Every structure is written in structure tokens, then in C-alpha cells.
N, C-alpha and C positions, 0 to 999 in steps of 0.2 A: 519456498522461498519466504522464509518467515522473519527473516531481518532487515530491519530498513536500508536503505541506501542512502549514503552521504553525497551530499552533491554540493555545489558552489551556486549560489543565487543572486542576481544581482537587483537590486532595487529598483522597481517601477517596469521591470522586463515579463513579456508574456511568457509562459511555459507549457506546457500541454501536458497534461498529468497522463501516461499511459493507465486505462482501465481493463485491458484486454491480459495483460501481465506477460503478452511475448514480444515488447520489445528488447533490445539487446540488455537495459541494465535494470528493467522490470517497472522503470516510475518513470520517466520521460519518454513520451511518444515518439518511434521511430517510424511509423507508416506500419509496422507488419500485422495490423488490427484489420488494413483493406480486406475485403471481403466478407467482413463478421458483422455482426450486429454492434458491434463497440463503437464509441466513440469516446476521443480524450475531451481531458476536462480542462479547459483552459482556466490558468491562475496566473494573478500577478503576484512577485516577491514582493513582500512588506520591506524587507532588509536585504542587505548585501552581506555576506558571509554563507559559511556553511548551515544546512539545513539536513535534517532525516527525512527523508521522504517513505511513505508508507509502501511497502511492496507485498504484503498478505492483501490489502486491498479491503481489512476490514476496521479500519480505523475510525473512530467517529469525527476525526478532524482532517479528513481526505485534503490536499494529497499528503499531510505531513503526519509521521509516525505518532501515534497516541500511548503506544505499547500494547495495544490490544492483544497481538501476537503473542506476548509473553503470559498473556494471562490462561491461568490451567482450567480445564475444561472440567465440571463438577460431574464426577460418573457416580450413577445409584448401581452401589455392590453390594445391595443387600440381598438380593437372591443369593448371593454367595452363602450367606448367612444360614439359608434354609437347603444345605443340600441334604438328602436323604439316603 
């Protein structure tokens, strides 16, 4: 689940962001966390319209996507140069 989910939000309305990743769309809590240690994160929409919510749960701006899912991890492959 690397890509964000586009949702329509209404300004001033409270939503509950899924932190467990088990909800149907992966971003708006539907109660699927019940019985786990996860709790949804409440947030209030600051504007009306479409928003991209983070599905990877690694954004620095949760619940909104900041593109973290698209950043490539730097791998140390120097060991390949030392083949004997």
C-alpha cells in the first residue's frame, strides 16, 4: 500500500485517520482496528475538497501524504565491489 488515497473532505468536519492499515480504504477508520493496540488519529479538515491521505503511514505530515512513500531507500552495495 504505497500510494496515497484521494478522498473528499469537508472543511470543519472531524475525520478519523486509520493507523492500523486494516480499514477498507486504508486511510479512513472503519473500526477494523478493534482488538488491537491501534487507535485512529482524529483530524479536522482545514478546507473542502480533495486531499491525498497517506496509506504508507510514514508521512511526516499525517494524515496527509508528503511523498515519503516515493523516496528511494539508499542501499549500501559496496560489498559487491569486494567479491573474491
